[in-house]
All heavy atoms as an XYZ file, in Angstrom:
734
protein
N      13.232    -29.681    -23.133
C      14.072    -30.657    -22.637
C      13.814    -30.710    -21.006
O      14.022    -29.675    -20.323
C      15.623    -30.436    -22.797
C      16.538    -31.491    -22.200
S      18.123    -31.159    -22.917
C      19.149    -31.627    -21.544
N      13.587    -31.973    -20.453
C      13.401    -32.055    -18.976
C      14.830    -32.377    -18.327
O      15.461    -33.281    -18.798
C      12.309    -33.174    -18.755
C      11.021    -32.628    -19.277
C      12.267    -33.351    -17.185
C       9.905    -33.724    -19.079
N      15.156    -31.597    -17.299
C      16.433    -31.896    -16.723
C      16.104    -32.077    -15.191
O      15.110    -31.924    -14.660
C      17.478    -30.678    -16.855
O      16.867    -29.593    -16.241
C      17.640    -30.291    -18.199
N      17.113    -32.636    -14.491
C      16.882    -32.811    -13.056
C      16.945    -31.366    -12.295
O      16.669    -31.446    -11.055
C      17.923    -33.855    -12.549
O      19.301    -33.242    -12.800
N      17.620    -30.536    -12.844
C      17.700    -29.229    -12.210
C      16.654    -28.253    -12.746
O      16.586    -28.070    -14.007
C      19.066    -28.478    -12.250
C      20.113    -29.369    -11.661
C      19.987    -29.351    -10.139
O      19.616    -28.166     -9.558
O      20.099    -30.285     -9.358
N      15.914    -27.466    -11.882
C      15.018    -26.558    -12.513
C      15.665    -25.227    -13.109
O      16.848    -25.051    -12.744
C      14.157    -26.062    -11.237
C      15.104    -26.390    -10.053
C      15.963    -27.431    -10.487
N      14.969    -24.652    -13.993
C      15.656    -23.360    -14.638
C      15.370    -22.199    -13.689
O      16.144    -21.177    -13.844
C      14.818    -23.030    -16.027
C      15.331    -24.014    -17.127
O      16.508    -24.411    -16.944
O      14.450    -24.418    -17.890
N      14.803    -22.356    -12.675
C      14.610    -21.220    -11.673
C      13.809    -21.533    -10.434
O      13.375    -22.669    -10.253
N      13.498    -20.519     -9.666
C      12.794    -20.758     -8.395
C      11.720    -19.645     -8.373
O      11.849    -18.529     -8.925
C      13.595    -20.632     -7.174
C      14.778    -21.465     -7.215
C      14.443    -22.792     -6.515
N      15.705    -23.692     -6.398
C      15.753    -24.830     -6.848
N      14.839    -25.419     -7.248
N      16.901    -25.582     -6.590
N      10.662    -19.895     -7.754
C       9.514    -18.932     -7.417
C       9.303    -18.753     -5.960
O       9.251    -19.749     -5.219
C       8.387    -19.422     -8.134
C       7.128    -18.475     -8.142
C       6.270    -18.588     -6.902
O       6.181    -19.557     -6.345
O       5.681    -17.592     -6.535
N       9.090    -17.559     -5.619
C       8.782    -17.318     -4.171
C       8.089    -15.853     -3.955
O       7.934    -15.139     -5.063
N       7.650    -15.627     -2.819
C       7.057    -14.275     -2.589
C       8.000    -13.103     -2.819
O       9.132    -13.268     -2.559
C       6.572    -14.233     -1.093
C       7.484    -15.356     -0.525
C       7.851    -16.297     -1.561
N       7.446    -11.996     -3.378
C       8.196    -10.850     -3.579
C       8.381     -9.970     -2.266
O       9.440     -9.439     -2.092
C       7.677     -9.967     -4.657
N       7.424     -9.993     -1.319
C       7.512     -9.298     -0.124
C       6.850    -10.237      0.965
O       6.239    -11.261      0.652
C       6.752     -7.981     -0.158
O       5.398     -8.240     -0.447
C       7.357     -7.005     -1.224
N       7.107     -9.955      2.258
C       6.597    -10.781      3.290
C       5.053    -10.595      3.465
O       4.483    -11.501      3.862
N       4.589     -9.509      3.118
C       3.117     -9.280      3.221
C       2.631     -8.391      2.071
O       3.479     -7.696      1.380
C       2.787     -8.367      4.389
C       3.109     -9.146      5.758
C       2.029    -10.153      6.020
O       0.789     -9.908      5.815
O       2.265    -11.101      6.594
N       1.409     -8.554      1.576
C       0.971     -7.819      0.396
C       1.023     -6.333      0.627
O       0.732     -5.826      1.829
C      -0.405     -8.134      0.283
C      -0.528     -9.538      0.994
C       0.493     -9.545      2.133
N       1.683     -5.465     -0.084
C       1.608     -4.091     -0.151
C       1.948     -3.468      1.157
O       1.113     -2.637      1.769
C       0.304     -3.521     -0.688
N       3.121     -3.853      1.797
C       3.490     -3.134      2.979
C       3.992     -1.749      2.621
O       4.962     -1.605      1.862
C       4.613     -4.115      3.693
C       5.086     -3.322      4.902
C       4.053     -5.421      4.011
N       3.551     -0.761      3.174
C       3.915      0.611      3.080
C       4.171      1.195      4.384
O       3.289      1.320      5.234
C       2.881      1.351      2.286
N       5.487      1.615      4.616
C       5.849      2.158      5.707
C       5.723      3.653      5.704
O       5.873      4.302      4.680
C       7.302      1.864      6.179
N       5.300      4.269      6.867
C       5.288      5.652      6.947
C       6.635      6.316      6.979
O       7.672      5.619      7.273
C       4.667      6.142      8.416
C       3.242      5.737      8.569
C       2.639      6.154      9.826
N       3.492      6.095     10.946
C       3.704      5.022     11.742
N       3.076      3.865     11.540
N       4.551      5.064     12.736
N       6.795      7.557      6.530
C       8.048      8.228      6.363
C       8.842      8.203      7.718
O      10.041      8.042      7.703
C       7.922      9.616      5.929
N       8.073      8.218      8.742
C       8.843      8.418     10.252
C       8.901      7.101     10.708
O       9.400      6.848     11.957
C       8.068      9.275     11.084
C       6.678      8.872     11.357
O       6.129      8.025     10.603
O       6.175      9.389     12.409
N       8.565      6.012     10.150
C       8.533      4.502     10.737
C       9.974      3.957     10.501
O      10.505      3.891      9.430
C       7.424      3.732      9.958
C       7.224      2.365     10.496
C       6.188      1.620      9.858
O       5.382      2.237      8.986
N       6.016      0.357     10.061
N      10.498      3.378     11.594
C      11.796      2.764     11.555
C      11.701      1.164     11.572
O      12.663      0.587     11.246
C      12.735      3.276     12.668
O      12.104      2.791     13.883
N      10.539      0.486     11.953
C      10.433     -0.862     11.901
C       9.024     -1.335     11.651
O       8.059     -0.545     11.697
C      10.712     -1.313     13.529
N       8.998     -2.571     11.212
C       7.706     -3.176     10.879
C       7.520     -4.403     11.823
O       8.322     -5.142     12.044
C       7.899     -3.755      9.378
C       6.598     -4.548      8.969
C       8.113     -2.632      8.288
N       6.230     -4.452     12.319
C       5.914     -5.566     13.258
C       5.017     -6.631     12.358
O       3.872     -6.140     11.865
C       5.156     -4.991     14.391
N       5.579     -7.747     12.201
C       4.754     -8.628     11.439
C       3.653     -9.330     12.355
O       3.764     -9.374     13.600
C       5.644     -9.823     10.893
C       6.647     -9.218      9.861
C       7.967     -8.905     10.132
C       6.389     -8.625      8.631
N       8.490     -8.286      9.022
C       7.586     -8.192      8.085
C       5.272     -8.579      7.807
C       7.731     -7.510      6.822
C       5.346     -7.854      6.555
C       6.442     -7.527      6.072
N       2.660    -10.004     11.749
C       1.548    -10.626     12.581
C       2.059    -11.680     13.537
O       1.517    -11.964     14.481
C       0.616    -11.257     11.402
C       0.883    -10.548     10.218
C       2.338    -10.072     10.304
N       3.182    -12.342     13.236
C       3.720    -13.379     14.101
C       4.525    -12.808     15.312
O       5.170    -13.444     16.169
C       4.630    -14.385     13.467
C       5.997    -13.870     12.882
O       6.220    -12.622     13.008
O       6.705    -14.596     12.346
N       4.690    -11.305     15.378
C       5.373    -10.624     16.430
C       6.669    -10.345     15.995
O       7.358     -9.590     16.818
N       7.262    -10.758     14.989
C       8.682    -10.568     14.484
C       8.733     -8.992     14.153
O       7.813     -8.532     13.545
C       9.020    -11.300     13.310
O       8.894    -12.671     13.559
C      10.526    -11.060     12.838
N       9.795     -8.271     14.702
C      10.013     -6.959     14.327
C      11.295     -6.791     13.460
O      12.295     -7.367     13.934
C      10.050     -6.059     15.614
C       8.642     -6.196     16.222
C      10.392     -4.629     15.256
C       8.687     -5.437     17.694
N      11.227     -6.134     12.355
C      12.533     -5.916     11.726
C      12.496     -4.424     11.163
O      11.518     -3.817     11.150
C      12.662     -6.871     10.662
C      11.754     -6.889      9.497
C      11.900     -7.974      8.520
O      13.020     -8.459      8.238
O      10.950     -8.325      7.782
N      13.617     -3.907     10.709
C      13.759     -2.604     10.210
C      13.034     -2.476      8.963
O      12.811     -3.490      8.268
C      15.214     -2.206     10.039
O      15.774     -2.919      8.920
N      12.552     -1.360      8.569
C      11.842     -1.169      7.333
C      12.677     -1.609      6.123
O      12.233     -2.305      5.203
C      11.296      0.329      7.254
C      10.767      0.565      5.879
C      10.300      0.560      8.340
N      13.979     -1.232      6.100
C      14.857     -1.627      5.008
C      14.981     -2.995      4.831
O      14.948     -3.642      3.839
C      16.232     -0.774      5.087
O      16.801     -1.208      6.264
N      15.120     -3.796      6.008
C      15.248     -5.158      5.923
C      13.904     -5.859      5.477
O      13.990     -6.838      4.639
C      15.623     -5.807      7.230
C      17.023     -5.582      7.745
O      17.809     -5.126      6.901
O      17.456     -5.855      8.808
N      12.742     -5.357      5.829
C      11.507     -5.807      5.434
C      11.276     -5.835      3.892
O      10.806     -6.706      3.250
C      10.415     -5.091      6.213
N      11.843     -4.598      3.365
C      11.674     -4.452      1.897
C      12.637     -5.341      1.171
O      12.266     -5.696     -0.015
C      11.873     -3.029      1.520
C      10.698     -2.114      1.821
C      10.822     -0.749      2.304
C       9.419     -2.528      1.716
C       9.757     -0.048      2.625
C       8.194     -1.731      2.045
C       8.505     -0.504      2.382
O       7.430      0.238      2.721
N      13.837     -5.702      1.576
C      14.696     -6.402      0.691
C      15.076     -7.743      1.282
O      15.871     -8.456      0.493
C      16.084     -5.527      0.775
C      15.911     -4.182      0.047
C      16.818     -5.580      2.052
N      14.556     -8.270      2.371
C      14.790     -9.545      2.820
C      14.644    -10.673      1.794
O      15.555    -11.539      1.763
C      13.771     -9.873      4.104
C      13.978    -11.248      4.703
C      13.178    -11.521      5.854
N      11.893    -10.718      5.968
C      10.718    -11.244      5.850
N      10.672    -12.463      5.521
N       9.620    -10.453      6.098
N      13.490    -10.669      1.001
C      13.230    -11.744      0.157
C      14.088    -11.570     -1.301
O      14.113    -12.510     -1.916
C      11.803    -11.970     -0.055
C      10.970    -12.262      1.213
C       9.496    -12.375      0.977
C      11.486    -13.735      1.771
N      14.479    -10.430     -1.552
C      15.261    -10.307     -2.765
C      16.836    -10.301     -2.483
O      17.539    -10.470     -3.469
C      14.914     -8.895     -3.368
O      15.374     -7.848     -2.555
N      17.210    -10.455     -1.288
C      18.617    -10.608     -0.935
C      19.275    -11.721     -1.591
O      20.448    -11.523     -2.045
C      18.857    -10.532      0.629
N      18.853    -12.880     -1.586
C      19.551    -14.003     -2.112
C      19.942    -13.692     -3.629
O      21.115    -13.968     -3.973
C      18.524    -15.182     -2.023
C      17.650    -14.920     -0.922
C      17.481    -13.398     -1.016
N      19.043    -13.145     -4.395
C      19.394    -12.857     -5.849
C      20.330    -11.786     -5.932
O      21.472    -11.899     -6.650
C      18.221    -12.553     -6.688
N      20.150    -10.764     -4.981
C      21.109     -9.581     -5.059
C      22.630    -10.076     -4.647
O      23.522     -9.555     -5.219
C      20.718     -8.632     -4.040
C      19.410     -7.924     -4.532
O      19.046     -7.816     -5.725
N      18.678     -7.322     -3.604
N      22.651    -10.846     -3.577
C      24.065    -11.299     -3.077
C      24.670    -12.229     -4.206
O      25.876    -12.157     -4.393
C      23.826    -12.055     -1.776
C      23.580    -11.057     -0.656
C      25.146    -12.743     -1.358
C      22.913    -11.610      0.590
N      23.940    -13.123     -4.802
C      24.594    -14.091     -5.876
C      24.617    -13.522     -7.181
O      25.389    -14.258     -7.975
C      23.708    -15.433     -5.870
O      22.402    -15.012     -6.288
C      23.582    -16.103     -4.361
N      23.914    -12.530     -7.447
C      23.968    -12.023     -8.862
C      23.112    -12.690     -9.790
O      23.141    -12.638    -10.927
N      22.184    -13.593     -9.217
C      21.384    -14.429    -10.115
C      20.321    -13.402    -10.619
O      19.839    -12.466     -9.980
C      20.584    -15.480     -9.281
N      19.775    -13.674    -11.959
C      18.767    -12.796    -12.565
C      17.470    -13.076    -11.666
O      17.102    -14.114    -11.338
C      18.687    -13.292    -13.975
C      19.252    -14.620    -13.877
C      20.261    -14.698    -12.956
N      16.709    -12.003    -11.491
C      15.504    -12.057    -10.820
C      14.452    -11.089    -11.303
O      14.773    -10.029    -11.819
C      15.639    -11.926     -9.313
N      13.201    -11.428    -11.299
C      12.003    -10.618    -11.633
C      10.982    -10.681    -10.458
O      10.795    -11.557     -9.855
C      11.259    -11.111    -12.869
C      11.960    -11.203    -14.246
C      11.081    -11.913    -15.198
C      12.241     -9.656    -14.741
N      10.350     -9.475    -10.248
C       9.252     -9.255     -9.332
C       7.991     -9.040    -10.228
O       8.055     -8.005    -10.878
C       9.564     -8.414     -8.224
O       8.408     -8.182     -7.352
N       6.885     -9.787     -9.966
C       5.824     -9.586    -10.845
C       4.542     -9.584    -10.091
O       4.398    -10.301     -9.088
C       5.608    -10.749    -11.897
C       6.769    -11.072    -12.797
C       6.701    -12.421    -13.423
C       6.927     -9.927    -13.843
N       3.557     -8.666    -10.465
C       2.284     -8.755     -9.817
C       1.497     -9.937    -10.258
O       1.472    -10.168    -11.400
C       1.655     -7.401    -10.242
C       2.196     -7.113    -11.561
C       3.686     -7.602    -11.417
N       0.941    -10.653     -9.370
C       0.119    -11.880     -9.576
C      -1.238    -11.823     -9.284
O      -2.063    -12.736     -9.398
C       0.768    -13.158     -9.179
C       2.104    -13.299     -9.899
C       1.000    -13.013     -7.715
N      -1.703    -10.793     -8.544
C      -3.149    -10.726     -8.119
C      -3.323     -9.685     -7.015
O      -2.379     -8.967     -6.756
N      -4.413     -9.745     -6.272
C      -4.819     -8.828     -5.295
C      -5.408     -9.523     -4.200
O      -5.901    -10.542     -4.226
C      -5.936     -7.897     -5.899
C      -5.532     -7.084     -7.155
C      -6.801     -6.314     -7.619
C      -4.435     -6.112     -6.954
N      -5.002     -9.034     -2.849
C      -5.609     -9.563     -1.728
C      -7.006     -9.121     -1.569
O      -7.530     -8.513     -2.361
C      -4.677     -9.191     -0.548
C      -4.758     -7.929     -0.037
O      -5.489     -7.037     -0.597
O      -3.954     -7.467      0.904
N      -7.545     -9.518     -0.454
C      -8.993     -9.238     -0.200
C      -9.285     -7.769     -0.043
O     -10.465     -7.343     -0.250
N      -8.222     -6.961      0.372
C      -8.555     -5.420      0.352
C      -8.189     -4.840     -0.843
O      -8.186     -3.612     -0.966
C      -7.515     -4.940      1.480
N      -7.832     -5.592     -2.064
C      -7.588     -4.984     -3.354
C      -6.101     -4.612     -3.410
O      -5.734     -3.901     -4.434
N      -5.205     -4.991     -2.466
C      -3.908     -4.483     -2.534
C      -3.026     -5.630     -3.334
O      -3.326     -6.797     -3.306
C      -3.166     -4.471     -1.057
C      -3.879     -3.365     -0.211
C      -3.360     -3.412      1.190
C      -3.628     -1.946     -0.795
N      -2.017     -5.197     -4.091
C      -1.209     -6.161     -4.875
C      -0.439     -7.143     -4.181
O       0.079     -6.862     -3.101
C      -0.353     -5.098     -5.631
C      -0.196     -4.032     -4.735
C      -1.483     -3.732     -4.057
N      -0.348     -8.339     -4.794
C       0.405     -9.442     -4.289
C       1.396     -9.680     -5.371
O       1.011     -9.801     -6.511
C      -0.486    -10.667     -3.931
C      -1.374    -10.380     -2.790
C       0.454    -11.867     -3.521
C      -2.370    -11.451     -2.658
N       2.765     -9.914     -5.087
C       3.714    -10.089     -6.151
C       4.369    -11.435     -5.834
O       4.417    -11.937     -4.730
N       4.990    -11.888     -6.954
C       5.842    -13.107     -6.833
C       7.185    -12.794     -7.310
O       7.440    -11.818     -8.227
C       5.246    -14.353     -7.574
O       5.903    -15.464     -7.209
C       5.294    -14.065     -9.004
N       8.194    -13.555     -6.922
C       9.542    -13.313     -7.467
C      10.016    -14.577     -8.092
O       9.909    -15.598     -7.582
C      10.427    -13.023     -6.183
C      11.897    -12.688     -6.522
C      12.775    -12.449     -5.301
O      13.717    -11.762     -5.538
N      12.505    -12.912     -4.259
N      10.526    -14.231     -9.300
C      11.255    -15.465    -10.042
C      12.684    -15.216    -10.083
O      13.159    -14.193    -10.390
C      10.731    -15.464    -11.490
C       9.109    -15.492    -11.729
C       8.748    -15.361    -13.080
C       8.565    -16.764    -11.089
N      13.481    -16.329     -9.627
C      14.854    -16.168     -9.770
C      15.431    -17.276    -10.679
O      14.988    -18.479    -10.622
C      15.518    -16.536     -8.249
C      15.002    -15.369     -7.350
C      17.043    -16.421     -8.371
C      15.404    -15.714     -5.834
N      16.190    -16.848    -11.589
C      16.690    -17.840    -12.651
C      18.073    -18.243    -12.363
O      18.826    -17.868    -11.500
N      18.557    -19.186    -13.236
C      19.860    -19.644    -13.143
C      20.931    -18.644    -13.555
O      20.438    -17.679    -14.350
C      20.055    -20.833    -14.216
C      19.456    -22.143    -13.906
C      19.730    -23.145    -14.947
N      19.188    -24.359    -14.550
C      19.618    -25.586    -15.218
N      20.256    -25.475    -16.235
N      19.048    -26.630    -14.805
N      22.204    -18.638    -13.181
C      23.023    -17.700    -13.623
C      23.087    -17.575    -15.251
O      23.125    -18.760    -15.890
C      24.469    -18.291    -13.137
C      23.986    -19.140    -11.923
C      22.722    -19.681    -12.358
N      23.095    -16.428    -15.721
C      23.154    -16.290    -17.298
C      21.826    -16.816    -17.847
O      21.807    -17.021    -19.156
C      24.372    -16.823    -17.908
C      25.610    -16.382    -17.137
C      26.360    -17.125    -16.349
C      26.081    -15.087    -17.421
C      27.528    -16.573    -15.805
C      27.194    -14.593    -16.757
C      27.943    -15.354    -15.951
N      20.756    -17.116    -17.037
C      19.602    -17.457    -17.652
C      18.516    -16.422    -17.912
O      17.369    -16.670    -17.772
N      19.013    -15.239    -18.095
C      17.963    -14.137    -18.408
C      16.944    -14.378    -19.426
O      15.801    -14.028    -19.132
C      18.854    -12.880    -18.613
C      19.657    -12.227    -17.565
C      20.973    -12.822    -17.348
O      21.295    -13.913    -18.055
O      21.703    -12.400    -16.588
N      17.422    -14.979    -20.516
C      16.388    -15.177    -21.652
C      15.334    -16.121    -21.122
O      14.088    -15.840    -21.463
C      17.225    -15.653    -22.881
N      15.609    -17.270    -20.463
C      14.674    -18.147    -19.908
C      13.735    -17.462    -18.961
O      12.598    -17.481    -19.011
C      15.299    -19.355    -19.394
O      15.914    -19.951    -20.316
C      14.286    -20.295    -18.842
N      14.348    -16.709    -18.140
C      13.763    -16.035    -16.996
C      12.700    -14.990    -17.531
O      11.471    -14.924    -17.047
C      14.555    -15.323    -16.012
C      13.908    -14.562    -14.829
C      13.306    -15.602    -13.909
C      14.944    -13.873    -14.057
N      13.077    -14.254    -18.522
C      12.152    -13.309    -19.119
C      11.039    -13.969    -19.750
O       9.905    -13.462    -19.877
C      12.975    -12.382    -20.146
C      13.894    -11.381    -19.481
C      14.762    -10.708    -20.361
C      13.152    -10.387    -18.568
N      11.167    -15.129    -20.428
C      10.260    -15.954    -21.096
C       9.111    -16.303    -20.082
O       7.933    -16.326    -20.224
N       9.689    -16.896    -18.956
C       8.824    -17.408    -17.855
C       7.999    -16.147    -17.336
O       6.779    -16.311    -17.132
C       9.608    -18.117    -16.793
C       8.635    -18.364    -15.587
C      10.168    -19.323    -17.369
N       8.714    -15.058    -17.138
C       8.062    -13.876    -16.570
C       6.857    -13.490    -17.375
O       5.833    -13.091    -17.050
N       7.097    -13.553    -18.774
C       6.128    -13.053    -19.633
C       4.901    -13.905    -19.647
O       3.699    -13.569    -19.696
C       6.684    -13.092    -21.191
C       5.715    -12.779    -22.255
C       5.105    -11.449    -22.062
N       4.030    -11.110    -23.020
C       4.280    -10.403    -24.186
N       5.446     -9.899    -24.445
N       3.188    -10.164    -24.893
N       5.129    -15.265    -19.516
C       4.050    -16.309    -19.404
C       3.255    -16.123    -18.107
O       1.970    -16.113    -18.038
C       4.656    -17.718    -19.485
N       3.956    -15.685    -17.067
C       3.225    -15.465    -15.740
C       2.343    -14.232    -15.966
O       1.285    -14.200    -15.481
C       4.294    -15.299    -14.550
C       3.620    -14.811    -13.354
C       4.952    -16.704    -14.263
N       2.951    -13.075    -16.513
C       2.199    -11.889    -16.780
C       0.987    -12.205    -17.511
O      -0.028    -11.711    -17.184
C       2.994    -10.869    -17.396
C       4.059    -10.144    -16.549
C       4.799     -9.020    -17.128
O       4.939     -9.056    -18.459
O       5.150     -8.071    -16.407
N       1.126    -12.862    -18.622
C      -0.006    -13.316    -19.438
C      -1.137    -13.988    -18.731
O      -2.353    -13.796    -18.874
C       0.290    -14.035    -20.732
C       1.258    -13.264    -21.659
O       1.229    -11.990    -21.576
O       1.857    -13.812    -22.659
N      -0.683    -15.084    -17.831
C      -1.668    -15.817    -17.144
C      -2.264    -15.024    -16.025
O      -3.495    -15.441    -15.682
C      -0.863    -16.970    -16.587
N      -1.686    -14.176    -15.559
C      -2.152    -13.319    -14.340
C      -2.749    -11.848    -14.801
O      -3.194    -11.153    -13.781
C      -1.123    -13.177    -13.274
S      -0.621    -14.724    -12.610
N      -2.869    -11.606    -16.087
C      -3.105    -10.310    -16.402
C      -4.477     -9.781    -15.772
O      -4.608     -8.637    -15.359
C      -3.088    -10.153    -17.906
N      -5.402    -10.717    -15.959
C      -6.708    -10.219    -15.360
C      -6.815    -10.220    -13.891
O      -7.822     -9.532    -13.291
C      -7.860    -11.191    -15.876
O      -7.733    -12.411    -15.297
N      -5.924    -10.886    -13.209
C      -5.973    -10.818    -11.730
C      -5.185     -9.657    -11.037
O      -5.429     -9.460     -9.857
C      -5.251    -12.191    -11.197
C      -5.894    -13.464    -11.682
C      -4.954    -14.693    -11.289
C      -7.262    -13.616    -11.250
N      -4.311     -9.130    -11.822
C      -3.346     -8.101    -11.346
C      -3.674     -6.640    -11.527
O      -2.704     -5.826    -11.505
C      -1.801     -8.399    -11.701
N      -4.848     -6.401    -11.740
C      -5.340     -4.963    -11.891
C      -5.092     -4.280    -10.725
O      -5.521     -4.790     -9.690
C      -6.786     -4.988    -12.408
C      -6.932     -5.509    -13.867
C      -8.297     -5.137    -14.374
N      -8.454     -5.744    -15.656
C      -9.285     -6.774    -15.922
N     -10.116     -7.301    -15.166
N      -9.289     -7.213    -17.193
N      -4.614     -3.077    -10.740
C      -4.360     -2.292     -9.473
C      -5.733     -1.909     -8.892
O      -6.784     -1.771     -9.598
C      -3.644     -1.020     -9.931
C      -3.742     -1.023    -11.421
C      -4.054     -2.323    -12.030
N      -5.736     -1.669     -7.645
C      -6.913     -1.298     -6.970
C      -7.301      0.152     -7.425
O      -6.400      1.030     -7.731
C      -6.668     -1.206     -5.469
N      -8.585      0.511     -7.481
C      -9.014      1.862     -8.108
C      -8.610      2.902     -7.102
O      -8.629      2.666     -5.862
C     -10.576      1.716     -8.238
C     -10.992      0.597     -7.186
C      -9.696     -0.234     -7.308
N      -8.162      4.052     -7.640
C      -7.872      5.125     -6.712
C      -9.091      5.860     -6.278
O     -10.100      6.045     -7.009
C      -6.988      6.117     -7.471
C      -5.614      5.652     -7.946
C      -4.913      6.670     -8.850
C      -4.778      5.301     -6.712
N      -9.251      6.226     -5.004
C     -10.245      7.019     -4.509
C      -9.870      8.280     -3.961
O      -8.659      8.444     -3.385
C     -11.149      6.104     -3.456
O     -10.167      5.828     -2.345
C     -11.596      4.981     -3.984
N     -10.639      9.320     -3.979
C     -10.372     10.598     -3.422
C     -10.565     10.677     -1.884
O     -11.135      9.993     -1.198
C     -11.276     11.703     -4.004
């Protein structure tokens, strides 16, 4: 059934692909010059779902040029977990060959 309201929203899971902070690092500097705390950088894009209680999934959808993972976040309607999980499964199936992790090197 087609409705005027979408069943969910899609957006990036993180601000940059595979941002990993050092243990002693307290802030992240983004390419545009913005600086934010490490904890804010990790949760900034998931905060809307956390605050509203909306169901959400974060999924790997591919790799950047350096082989680091890129993720997307799906946010569903309230109590729309079944639909969200179905969409998540479809995204995983569609991206399965793109989201292989980078090989580990010694």
